[in-house]
Biopython code that builds the backbone (N, CA, C, O; Angstrom):
import numpy as np
from Bio.PDB.StructureBuilder import StructureBuilder

atoms = [
    (1, "MET", "N", (-10.530, -23.730, -2.224)),
    (1, "MET", "CA", (-9.554, -22.711, -2.010)),
    (1, "MET", "C", (-10.016, -21.355, -2.459)),
    (1, "MET", "O", (-9.282, -20.368, -2.509)),
    (2, "GLY", "N", (-11.421, -21.383, -2.815)),
    (2, "GLY", "CA", (-11.897, -19.980, -3.205)),
    (2, "GLY", "C", (-11.876, -19.003, -2.045)),
    (2, "GLY", "O", (-11.780, -17.808, -2.322)),
    (3, "TRP", "N", (-11.954, -19.380, -0.777)),
    (3, "TRP", "CA", (-11.720, -18.451, 0.398)),
    (3, "TRP", "C", (-10.323, -17.857, 0.484)),
    (3, "TRP", "O", (-10.147, -16.741, 0.973)),
    (4, "LEU", "N", (-9.355, -18.582, 0.022)),
    (4, "LEU", "CA", (-8.042, -18.092, 0.009)),
    (4, "LEU", "C", (-7.816, -17.005, -1.139)),
    (4, "LEU", "O", (-7.098, -16.023, -0.950)),
    (5, "ILE", "N", (-8.490, -17.253, -2.362)),
    (5, "ILE", "CA", (-8.310, -16.387, -3.411)),
    (5, "ILE", "C", (-9.122, -15.059, -2.962)),
    (5, "ILE", "O", (-8.584, -13.976, -3.192)),
    (6, "TRP", "N", (-10.259, -15.084, -2.397)),
    (6, "TRP", "CA", (-10.944, -13.921, -2.157)),
    (6, "TRP", "C", (-10.523, -13.201, -0.914)),
    (6, "TRP", "O", (-10.676, -11.980, -0.892)),
    (7, "SER", "N", (-9.982, -13.845, 0.182)),
    (7, "SER", "CA", (-9.309, -13.052, 1.211)),
    (7, "SER", "C", (-7.957, -12.517, 0.722)),
    (7, "SER", "O", (-7.495, -11.483, 1.205)),
    (8, "GLY", "N", (-7.343, -13.182, -0.193)),
    (8, "GLY", "CA", (-6.035, -12.616, -0.851)),
    (8, "GLY", "C", (-6.418, -11.300, -1.633)),
    (8, "GLY", "O", (-5.724, -10.285, -1.578)),
    (9, "ALA", "N", (-7.599, -11.404, -2.376)),
    (9, "ALA", "CA", (-7.847, -10.212, -3.093)),
    (9, "ALA", "C", (-8.182, -9.036, -2.142)),
    (9, "ALA", "O", (-7.780, -7.896, -2.376)),
    (10, "ALA", "N", (-8.933, -9.355, -1.061)),
    (10, "ALA", "CA", (-9.242, -8.317, 0.009)),
    (10, "ALA", "C", (-8.030, -7.733, 0.564)),
    (10, "ALA", "O", (-7.988, -6.521, 0.776)),
    (11, "VAL", "N", (-7.032, -8.496, 0.819)),
    (11, "VAL", "CA", (-5.759, -8.080, 1.424)),
    (11, "VAL", "C", (-5.049, -7.264, 0.582)),
    (11, "VAL", "O", (-4.441, -6.302, 1.051)),
    (12, "SER", "N", (-5.033, -7.548, -0.804)),
    (12, "SER", "CA", (-4.404, -6.783, -1.818)),
    (12, "SER", "C", (-5.099, -5.623, -2.023)),
    (12, "SER", "O", (-4.381, -4.644, -2.229)),
    (13, "VAL", "N", (-6.307, -5.432, -2.028)),
    (13, "VAL", "CA", (-7.208, -4.154, -2.171)),
    (13, "VAL", "C", (-6.722, -3.252, -1.086)),
    (13, "VAL", "O", (-6.294, -2.121, -1.317)),
    (14, "ALA", "N", (-6.801, -3.794, 0.136)),
    (14, "ALA", "CA", (-6.418, -3.029, 1.376)),
    (14, "ALA", "C", (-4.941, -2.393, 1.188)),
    (14, "ALA", "O", (-4.692, -1.226, 1.493)),
    (15, "GLY", "N", (-4.087, -3.200, 0.708)),
    (15, "GLY", "CA", (-2.681, -2.623, 0.488)),
    (15, "GLY", "C", (-2.713, -1.611, -0.648)),
    (15, "GLY", "O", (-2.034, -0.592, -0.517)),
    (16, "LEU", "N", (-3.379, -1.778, -1.667)),
    (16, "LEU", "CA", (-3.481, -0.828, -2.778)),
    (16, "LEU", "C", (-4.160, 0.526, -2.142)),
    (16, "LEU", "O", (-3.710, 1.629, -2.450)),
    (17, "ALA", "N", (-5.259, 0.385, -1.243)),
    (17, "ALA", "CA", (-5.688, 1.414, -0.770)),
    (17, "ALA", "C", (-4.756, 2.350, 0.100)),
    (17, "ALA", "O", (-4.854, 3.577, 0.110)),
    (18, "GLY", "N", (-3.840, 1.613, 0.830)),
    (18, "GLY", "CA", (-2.765, 2.087, 1.579)),
    (18, "GLY", "C", (-1.808, 2.853, 0.739)),
    (18, "GLY", "O", (-1.334, 3.899, 1.184)),
    (19, "LEU", "N", (-1.472, 2.391, -0.500)),
    (19, "LEU", "CA", (-0.600, 2.897, -1.373)),
    (19, "LEU", "C", (-1.114, 4.148, -1.934)),
    (19, "LEU", "O", (-0.360, 5.103, -2.120)),
    (20, "ILE", "N", (-2.513, 4.191, -2.245)),
    (20, "ILE", "CA", (-3.047, 5.303, -2.776)),
    (20, "ILE", "C", (-3.155, 6.335, -1.642)),
    (20, "ILE", "O", (-3.000, 7.507, -1.987)),
    (21, "TRP", "N", (-3.363, 6.120, -0.518)),
    (21, "TRP", "CA", (-3.175, 7.065, 0.635)),
    (21, "TRP", "C", (-1.885, 7.814, 0.851)),
    (21, "TRP", "O", (-1.797, 9.001, 1.166)),
    (22, "CYS", "N", (-0.896, 6.971, 0.641)),
    (22, "CYS", "CA", (0.510, 7.498, 0.776)),
    (22, "CYS", "C", (0.781, 8.343, -0.473)),
    (22, "CYS", "O", (1.376, 9.409, -0.318)),
    (23, "ILE", "N", (0.425, 7.988, -1.609)),
    (23, "ILE", "CA", (0.581, 8.829, -2.794)),
    (23, "ILE", "C", (-0.223, 10.181, -2.626)),
    (23, "ILE", "O", (0.216, 11.260, -3.023)),
    (24, "TRP", "N", (-1.353, 10.027, -2.044)),
    (24, "TRP", "CA", (-2.242, 11.233, -1.796)),
    (24, "TRP", "C", (-1.540, 12.319, -0.852)),
    (24, "TRP", "O", (-1.445, 13.522, -1.095)),
    (25, "GLN", "N", (-1.023, 11.576, 0.385)),
    (25, "GLN", "CA", (-0.343, 12.429, 1.335)),
    (25, "GLN", "C", (0.823, 13.207, 0.809)),
    (25, "GLN", "O", (0.993, 14.378, 1.150)),
    (26, "VAL", "N", (1.679, 12.549, -0.063)),
    (26, "VAL", "CA", (2.896, 13.212, -0.520)),
    (26, "VAL", "C", (2.531, 14.218, -1.703)),
    (26, "VAL", "O", (3.133, 15.282, -1.846)),
    (27, "TRP", "N", (1.625, 13.851, -2.435)),
    (27, "TRP", "CA", (1.122, 14.724, -3.446)),
    (27, "TRP", "C", (0.438, 16.044, -2.796)),
    (27, "TRP", "O", (0.714, 17.148, -3.267)),
    (28, "THR", "N", (-0.340, 15.930, -1.852)),
    (28, "THR", "CA", (-0.726, 17.189, -1.334)),
    (28, "THR", "C", (0.340, 18.079, -0.483)),
    (28, "THR", "O", (0.235, 19.298, -0.351)),
    (29, "ALA", "N", (1.263, 17.374, 0.009)),
    (29, "ALA", "CA", (2.448, 17.982, 0.670)),
    (29, "ALA", "C", (3.138, 18.737, -0.371)),
    (29, "ALA", "O", (3.543, 19.868, -0.103)),
    (30, "ARG", "N", (3.318, 18.226, -1.546)),
    (30, "ARG", "CA", (4.292, 18.952, -2.538)),
    (30, "ARG", "C", (3.401, 20.076, -3.223)),
    (30, "ARG", "O", (3.888, 21.059, -3.780)),
    (31, "ARG", "N", (2.014, 19.814, -3.116)),
    (31, "ARG", "CA", (1.184, 20.961, -3.798)),
    (31, "ARG", "C", (1.258, 22.132, -2.760)),
    (31, "ARG", "O", (1.211, 23.267, -3.233)),
    (32, "ALA", "N", (1.366, 21.995, -1.423)),
    (32, "ALA", "CA", (1.318, 22.934, -0.428)),
    (32, "ALA", "C", (2.610, 23.826, -0.627)),
    (32, "ALA", "O", (2.615, 24.900, -0.024)),
    (33, "GLN", "N", (3.636, 23.524, -1.356)),
    (33, "GLN", "CA", (4.833, 24.173, -1.479)),
    (33, "GLN", "C", (5.423, 24.304, -0.261)),
    (33, "GLN", "O", (5.724, 25.460, 0.037)),
    (34, "LEU", "N", (5.690, 23.395, 0.581)),
    (34, "LEU", "CA", (6.220, 23.438, 1.960)),
    (34, "LEU", "C", (7.772, 23.763, 1.744)),
    (34, "LEU", "O", (8.316, 23.454, 0.683)),
    (35, "PRO", "N", (8.441, 24.369, 2.736)),
    (35, "PRO", "CA", (9.767, 24.266, 2.697)),
    (35, "PRO", "C", (10.378, 22.934, 2.755)),
    (35, "PRO", "O", (9.809, 21.985, 3.296)),
    (36, "ASP", "N", (11.667, 22.844, 2.137)),
    (36, "ASP", "CA", (12.261, 21.556, 1.797)),
    (36, "ASP", "C", (12.352, 20.722, 3.126)),
    (36, "ASP", "O", (12.136, 19.510, 3.100)),
    (37, "GLU", "N", (12.633, 21.298, 4.147)),
    (37, "GLU", "CA", (12.914, 20.510, 5.417)),
    (37, "GLU", "C", (11.530, 19.777, 5.922)),
    (37, "GLU", "O", (11.456, 18.633, 6.371)),
    (38, "GLU", "N", (10.489, 20.678, 5.747)),
    (38, "GLU", "CA", (9.100, 19.977, 6.274)),
    (38, "GLU", "C", (8.680, 19.066, 5.197)),
    (38, "GLU", "O", (7.948, 18.127, 5.510)),
    (39, "LEU", "N", (9.035, 19.211, 3.999)),
    (39, "LEU", "CA", (8.545, 18.303, 2.889)),
    (39, "LEU", "C", (9.167, 16.946, 3.290)),
    (39, "LEU", "O", (8.545, 15.889, 3.396)),
    (40, "ARG", "N", (10.467, 17.131, 3.494)),
    (40, "ARG", "CA", (11.102, 15.880, 3.774)),
    (40, "ARG", "C", (10.707, 15.168, 5.160)),
    (40, "ARG", "O", (10.713, 13.941, 5.251)),
    (41, "ALA", "N", (10.417, 15.874, 6.066)),
    (41, "ALA", "CA", (9.807, 15.238, 7.267)),
    (41, "ALA", "C", (8.389, 14.519, 6.994)),
    (41, "ALA", "O", (8.025, 13.521, 7.616)),
    (42, "ARG", "N", (7.669, 15.125, 6.030)),
    (42, "ARG", "CA", (6.433, 14.532, 5.828)),
    (42, "ARG", "C", (6.525, 13.231, 5.132)),
    (42, "ARG", "O", (5.808, 12.273, 5.422)),
    (43, "VAL", "N", (7.508, 13.221, 4.123)),
    (43, "VAL", "CA", (7.732, 12.034, 3.297)),
    (43, "VAL", "C", (8.394, 10.944, 4.278)),
    (43, "VAL", "O", (8.141, 9.746, 4.151)),
    (44, "ARG", "N", (9.106, 11.358, 5.089)),
    (44, "ARG", "CA", (9.816, 10.448, 6.065)),
    (44, "ARG", "C", (8.825, 9.812, 6.966)),
    (44, "ARG", "O", (8.988, 8.673, 7.404)),
    (45, "ARG", "N", (7.723, 10.606, 7.261)),
    (45, "ARG", "CA", (6.665, 9.955, 8.091)),
    (45, "ARG", "C", (5.840, 9.114, 7.305)),
    (45, "ARG", "O", (5.279, 8.195, 7.903)),
    (46, "VAL", "N", (5.645, 9.241, 6.059)),
    (46, "VAL", "CA", (4.647, 8.317, 5.156)),
    (46, "VAL", "C", (5.408, 7.198, 4.776)),
    (46, "VAL", "O", (4.825, 6.126, 4.616)),
    (47, "MET", "N", (6.721, 7.290, 4.592)),
    (47, "MET", "CA", (7.487, 6.063, 4.089)),
    (47, "MET", "C", (7.208, 4.791, 4.701)),
    (47, "MET", "O", (6.855, 3.891, 3.940)),
    (48, "PRO", "N", (7.306, 4.522, 6.044)),
    (48, "PRO", "CA", (7.034, 3.206, 6.529)),
    (48, "PRO", "C", (5.596, 2.817, 6.315)),
    (48, "PRO", "O", (5.278, 1.636, 6.168)),
    (49, "ILE", "N", (4.776, 3.745, 6.297)),
    (49, "ILE", "CA", (3.384, 3.220, 5.820)),
    (49, "ILE", "C", (3.338, 2.671, 4.390)),
    (49, "ILE", "O", (2.685, 1.682, 4.058)),
    (50, "ASN", "N", (4.099, 3.416, 3.579)),
    (50, "ASN", "CA", (4.018, 2.965, 2.149)),
    (50, "ASN", "C", (4.648, 1.593, 1.996)),
    (50, "ASN", "O", (4.220, 0.767, 1.190)),
    (51, "MET", "N", (5.772, 1.362, 2.872)),
    (51, "MET", "CA", (6.518, 0.008, 2.657)),
    (51, "MET", "C", (5.511, -1.056, 3.259)),
    (51, "MET", "O", (5.415, -2.156, 2.715)),
    (52, "GLY", "N", (4.769, -0.744, 4.362)),
    (52, "GLY", "CA", (3.883, -1.624, 4.865)),
    (52, "GLY", "C", (2.780, -2.065, 3.968)),
    (52, "GLY", "O", (2.449, -3.243, 3.834)),
    (53, "ALA", "N", (2.188, -0.974, 3.313)),
    (53, "ALA", "CA", (1.032, -1.192, 2.411)),
    (53, "ALA", "C", (1.595, -2.073, 1.203)),
    (53, "ALA", "O", (0.929, -3.001, 0.744)),
    (54, "LEU", "N", (2.751, -1.762, 0.755)),
    (54, "LEU", "CA", (3.287, -2.405, -0.383)),
    (54, "LEU", "C", (3.475, -3.973, 0.027)),
    (54, "LEU", "O", (3.114, -4.857, -0.750)),
    (55, "MET", "N", (4.024, -4.247, 1.211)),
    (55, "MET", "CA", (4.055, -5.586, 1.647)),
    (55, "MET", "C", (2.817, -6.349, 1.736)),
    (55, "MET", "O", (2.714, -7.487, 1.280)),
    (56, "PHE", "N", (1.740, -5.627, 2.411)),
    (56, "PHE", "CA", (0.488, -6.048, 2.492)),
    (56, "PHE", "C", (-0.150, -6.428, 1.185)),
    (56, "PHE", "O", (-0.892, -7.405, 1.086)),
    (57, "SER", "N", (0.177, -5.580, 0.116)),
    (57, "SER", "CA", (-0.488, -5.853, -1.310)),
    (57, "SER", "C", (0.172, -7.048, -1.777)),
    (57, "SER", "O", (-0.486, -7.972, -2.255)),
    (58, "VAL", "N", (1.497, -7.095, -1.665)),
    (58, "VAL", "CA", (2.207, -8.374, -2.213)),
    (58, "VAL", "C", (1.852, -9.621, -1.493)),
    (58, "VAL", "O", (1.744, -10.641, -2.173)),
    (59, "LEU", "N", (1.658, -9.684, -0.239)),
    (59, "LEU", "CA", (1.258, -10.830, 0.446)),
    (59, "LEU", "C", (-0.215, -11.176, 0.122)),
    (59, "LEU", "O", (-0.548, -12.351, 0.271)),
    (60, "GLY", "N", (-1.170, -10.240, -0.322)),
    (60, "GLY", "CA", (-2.346, -10.593, -0.872)),
    (60, "GLY", "C", (-2.332, -11.220, -2.247)),
    (60, "GLY", "O", (-3.109, -12.120, -2.568)),
    (61, "LEU", "N", (-1.385, -10.688, -3.072)),
    (61, "LEU", "CA", (-1.332, -11.288, -4.353)),
    (61, "LEU", "C", (-0.621, -12.702, -4.192)),
    (61, "LEU", "O", (-0.925, -13.571, -5.009)),
    (62, "MET", "N", (0.219, -12.965, -3.285)),
    (62, "MET", "CA", (0.682, -14.202, -3.083)),
    (62, "MET", "C", (-0.408, -15.356, -2.668)),
    (62, "MET", "O", (-0.464, -16.509, -3.095)),
    (63, "MET", "N", (-1.280, -14.691, -1.684)),
    (63, "MET", "CA", (-2.382, -15.475, -1.401)),
    (63, "MET", "C", (-3.269, -15.973, -2.535)),
    (63, "MET", "O", (-3.690, -17.124, -2.648)),
    (64, "VAL", "N", (-3.503, -14.923, -3.386)),
    (64, "VAL", "CA", (-4.489, -15.256, -4.595)),
    (64, "VAL", "C", (-3.682, -16.317, -5.429)),
    (64, "VAL", "O", (-4.322, -17.280, -5.851)),
    (65, "ILE", "N", (-2.374, -16.236, -5.700)),
    (65, "ILE", "CA", (-1.705, -17.070, -6.407)),
    (65, "ILE", "C", (-1.550, -18.507, -5.982)),
    (65, "ILE", "O", (-1.519, -19.477, -6.739)),
    (66, "LEU", "N", (-1.445, -18.515, -4.525)),
    (66, "LEU", "CA", (-1.417, -19.860, -3.860)),
    (66, "LEU", "C", (-2.817, -20.457, -3.866)),
    (66, "LEU", "O", (-2.917, -21.683, -3.917)),
    (67, "GLY", "N", (-3.896, -19.704, -3.820)),
    (67, "GLY", "CA", (-5.206, -20.194, -3.984)),
    (67, "GLY", "C", (-5.475, -20.833, -5.278)),
    (67, "GLY", "O", (-6.068, -21.907, -5.373)),
    (68, "ILE", "N", (-5.046, -20.183, -6.235)),
    (68, "ILE", "CA", (-5.210, -20.669, -7.701)),
    (68, "ILE", "C", (-4.551, -21.905, -7.943)),
    (68, "ILE", "O", (-5.031, -22.827, -8.603)),
    (69, "PHE", "N", (-3.196, -21.898, -7.271)),
    (69, "PHE", "CA", (-2.276, -23.046, -7.558)),
    (69, "PHE", "C", (-2.892, -24.344, -6.838)),
    (69, "PHE", "O", (-2.892, -25.461, -7.357)),
    (70, "LEU", "N", (-3.367, -24.071, -5.688)),
    (70, "LEU", "CA", (-3.905, -25.103, -4.908)),
    (70, "LEU", "C", (-5.371, -25.653, -5.356)),
    (70, "LEU", "O", (-5.756, -26.810, -5.188)),
    (71, "GLY", "N", (-6.096, -24.626, -5.944)),
    (71, "GLY", "CA", (-7.335, -24.893, -6.357)),
    (71, "GLY", "C", (-7.523, -25.593, -7.607)),
    (71, "GLY", "O", (-8.660, -25.848, -8.006)),
]
sb = StructureBuilder()
sb.init_structure("model")
sb.init_model(0)
sb.init_chain("A")
sb.init_seg("    ")
for serial, (resi, resn, name, xyz) in enumerate(atoms, 1):
    if name == "N":
        sb.init_residue(resn, " ", resi, " ")
    sb.init_atom(name, np.array(xyz, "f"), 0.0, 1.0, " ", f" {name:<3s}", serial, name[0])
structure = sb.get_structure()
């Protein structure tokens, strides 16, 4: 079950990279001091990617736990 642990770790790291990208996008939008409506539009655009990255990271962690449990 080592392959499940390592593939789960890779999926989790990919999800974490997506979360960091989302944080970076919102942070740069806030630092640009955009008008409120444009800032809301950017956050609205990043939100589905953020939720997907979070789900991807959780699935990776579940794979790791399942690999440890079965191994």
